[in-house]
C-alpha positions in Angstrom: -27.4 4.7 -21.1 -25.5 7.5 -18.7 -25.3 5.0 -16.4 -23.5 2.5 -19.2 -21.5 4.9 -20.4 -19.8 6.0 -17.3 -18.7 2.0 -16.7 -17.8 2.0 -20.0 -15.6 4.6 -19.2 -14.2 3.8 -15.6 -13.2 -0.3 -17.2 -11.3 1.3 -20.1 -9.5 4.3 -18.5 -8.5 1.5 -16.3 -6.7 -0.9 -18.5 -5.7 1.6 -20.7 -2.8 0.6 -22.5 1.2 1.2 -20.5 3.0 3.4 -22.4 6.2 2.8 -23.4 8.2 4.7 -21.6 11.8 5.2 -21.9 11.9 6.7 -18.2 14.8 6.3 -15.8 14.7 4.6 -12.2 14.3 7.8 -9.5 15.4 8.3 -6.0 12.8 8.8 -3.0 15.3 10.5 -1.1 11.9 13.5 -0.7 9.8 10.5 -0.1 12.1 9.4 2.6 12.9 13.2 4.2 8.8 14.1 4.8 8.3 10.8 5.7 10.9 11.3 8.7 9.4 14.3 9.6 5.9 13.4 10.0 5.4 10.1 10.4 6.6 8.9 14.3 5.3 5.4 15.3 3.0 5.2 12.5 1.5 7.9 13.2 0.9 10.5 10.2 0.8 13.8 10.7 -1.4 15.2 8.2 -1.2 18.4 8.9 2.6 18.3 8.7 2.2 16.6 5.2 -0.5 19.5 4.2 2.6 22.4 5.6 5.3 20.5 2.9 2.6 20.8 0.7 5.3 22.0 -2.3 7.4 19.6 -1.1 5.4 16.5 -1.1 4.0 17.7 -4.7 7.6 17.8 -5.8 7.6 13.9 -5.5 4.3 13.4 -6.6 5.6 15.3 -10.2 8.7 13.0 -10.1 6.2 9.5 -9.4 3.8 11.3 -12.0 7.3 11.9 -15.0 8.7 8.6 -14.4 6.7 4.8 -15.0 9.0 2.3 -14.8 9.3 0.3 -17.9 12.1 -3.1 -18.2 14.7 -1.2 -20.4 15.9 0.6 -17.5 14.2 -0.3 -14.5 15.2 -3.6 -12.6 12.4 -5.6 -11.2 13.5 -4.2 -7.5 13.5 -0.3 -8.5 10.3 -1.4 -10.5 8.7 -2.8 -6.7 10.3 -0.4 -4.7 8.5 2.6 -7.0 5.1 0.9 -6.9 5.4 0.3 -3.1 6.5 4.5 -2.2 3.6 5.3 -5.0 1.5 3.6 -3.2 1.3 5.5 0.2 2.6 8.3 -1.4 -1.0 8.6 -3.5 -2.9 7.0 -0.6 -1.4 10.0 2.1 -2.5 12.8 -1.3 -5.9 11.1 -1.3 -6.5 12.0 2.5 -5.1 15.6 2.2 -7.5 16.0 -0.3 -9.7 15.5 2.0 -8.1 15.8 5.2 -9.8 16.1 7.9 -12.2 13.3 7.6 -12.4 10.4 10.2 -11.8 7.1 7.8 -10.7 7.0 4.3 -13.3 4.8 3.9 -15.3 8.0 4.0 -13.9 9.2 0.7 -16.5 8.8 -2.4 -15.2 11.8 -4.0 -19.3 13.0 -5.3 -19.4 9.5 -7.5 -22.0 7.2 -5.9 -20.5 5.1 -9.0 -17.9 4.5 -7.2 -17.7 1.1 -5.1 -15.0 2.1 -2.8 -12.4 4.6 -2.3 -9.6 2.3 -3.9 -11.9 3.2 -7.4 -11.5 6.4 -7.8 -9.6 7.5 -10.9 -6.9 10.6 -9.7 -3.4 9.0 -10.2 -1.5 10.3 -13.2 1.6 8.4 -14.6 3.3 9.5 -17.7 -0.5 9.7 -19.0 -2.1 6.5 -17.7 -4.5 7.4 -14.8 -4.8 4.5 -12.3 -6.8 4.1 -8.7 -5.4 1.9 -6.3 -6.8 -1.5 -6.4 -4.9 -1.5 -9.8 -1.6 -0.6 -8.2 -2.2 -2.9 -5.1 -3.9 -6.2 -7.6 -3.1 -6.0 -11.8 0.8 -4.3 -10.3 2.3 -5.3 -6.8 -0.2 -8.6 -6.5 0.2 -10.0 -10.2 3.0 -8.8 -11.4 5.9 -9.3 -8.4 4.8 -12.3 -6.9 5.9 -10.9 -3.2 3.0 -11.4 -0.3 5.1 -9.1 1.8 4.2 -6.4 0.0 1.0 -6.5 2.4 2.8 -5.5 5.1 4.4 -2.1 3.0 1.6 -0.8 1.7 -1.0 1.1 3.7 -4.4 2.0 3.7 -4.2 5.0 6.4 -6.1 3.1 8.9 -5.5 2.1 12.5 -5.0 -1.9 11.8 -3.4 -1.5 8.5 0.7 -2.2 8.6 2.4 0.9 10.2 3.6 3.7 8.0 7.5 3.3 7.4 9.3 6.3 8.2 11.4 5.3 5.6 11.0 5.0 1.6 11.4 1.8 0.3 14.9 2.1 -2.1 15.6 -1.2 -4.3 19.3 -2.1 -2.7 17.6 -1.9 0.9 14.0 -4.2 0.1 14.3 -7.2 1.0 15.4 -6.5 4.2 13.3 -4.2 4.9 9.9 -6.1 3.8 11.0 -8.7 6.1 11.3 -5.8 8.7 7.8 -4.9 8.1 6.6 -7.8 8.5 8.3 -8.7 11.7 6.6 -5.1 13.1 2.8 -6.1 12.1 3.1 -9.9 13.0 5.0 -8.6 16.3 2.4 -5.5 16.6 0.0 -6.6 19.2 -2.5 -4.2 18.2 -2.7 -5.9 15.1 -1.7 -9.6 15.6 -1.7 -11.7 18.8 0.5 -14.9 18.1 0.1 -17.7 20.6 1.8 -21.1 21.1 -1.8 -23.1 20.7 -3.7 -19.9 18.7 -3.3 -16.7 16.5 -5.3 -14.2 16.6 -4.1 -12.1 12.8 -5.1 -9.7 11.7 -8.1 -9.8 8.6 -5.0 -9.4 5.5 -4.3 -13.1 6.0 -8.2 -13.9 5.1 -8.4 -11.4 2.5 -4.8 -12.2 1.3 -4.9 -15.7 2.5 -4.2 -16.8 -1.0 -1.3 -14.8 -1.7 0.7 -16.3 1.9 -0.2 -19.5 1.5 0.6 -20.6 -2.3 4.3 -21.6 -0.6 3.5 -22.9 2.7 0.5 -23.2 5.5 -0.4 -19.9 6.7 0.8 -20.9 10.0 4.0 -21.4 9.2 4.3 -18.3 6.8 3.4 -16.2 10.3 5.9 -18.2 12.2 8.5 -16.9 9.9 8.4 -13.5 11.4 6.5 -13.9 14.9 8.4 -13.6 17.8 6.3 -16.0 19.5 6.2 -19.5 17.1 2.6 -21.5 16.8 1.5 -24.8 17.2 0.8 -26.0 13.0 -2.7 -27.3 14.3 -3.1 -23.9 16.6 -7.1 -22.5 16.0 -7.1 -19.0 14.1 -9.2 -16.6 14.5 -9.5 -12.8 13.1 -9.4 -9.6 14.5 -12.2 -6.5 14.0 -10.5 -4.1 11.1 -10.4 -0.5 12.7 -10.6 1.6 10.0 -10.3 4.7 11.9 -7.8 6.9 10.5 -4.3 6.8 11.0 -3.4 9.6 12.5 
């Protein structure tokens, strides 16, 4: 009976109806400031974020009190909010358990949690979210933008690097292109050659997102400096879940 109640509570919390927010779009200057100070070459200085926790909490409070809505927010403003929020809350989750070897070690003391991405800890205008919900139910479902996979991070070595800039509505398209190129051309994460491609498992896990309008090879050739043949053999690299510090 207790198991049923916990599962029922979890499902209902995750599917909680969105509030009719009247918030106005926010700027992400605080997040940009913190990223500039504490992220270098994709490596995150979590101790630095801890030192700046008061400032970081100011940004989280801004996120917590401004839920995007269709009335006042443009689509790009909503997209940048959710990307920045996903990354900021990922950093917050690491800080709650730091020091830690890997984000996958976090279980939050809950035996029924399938993964760290299922932990319900994000509160935005009365709505409770986990990272999975933001990624799969909001970013992937509402925006149909595969480049988000190069922008959101999982605090791990094999993930796309956490960029040291906040995403903004005015620059979001060029920023996503920059991140796509950076990720595809990072030899530690993807190895593209003329006759074969050894890709990040992200391209396997989310293949449907990348191939809705084209083939996987055609998609990666848009951003890779080396163009691979249309019949190239594609394999996937092992994923390193070590902390990105």
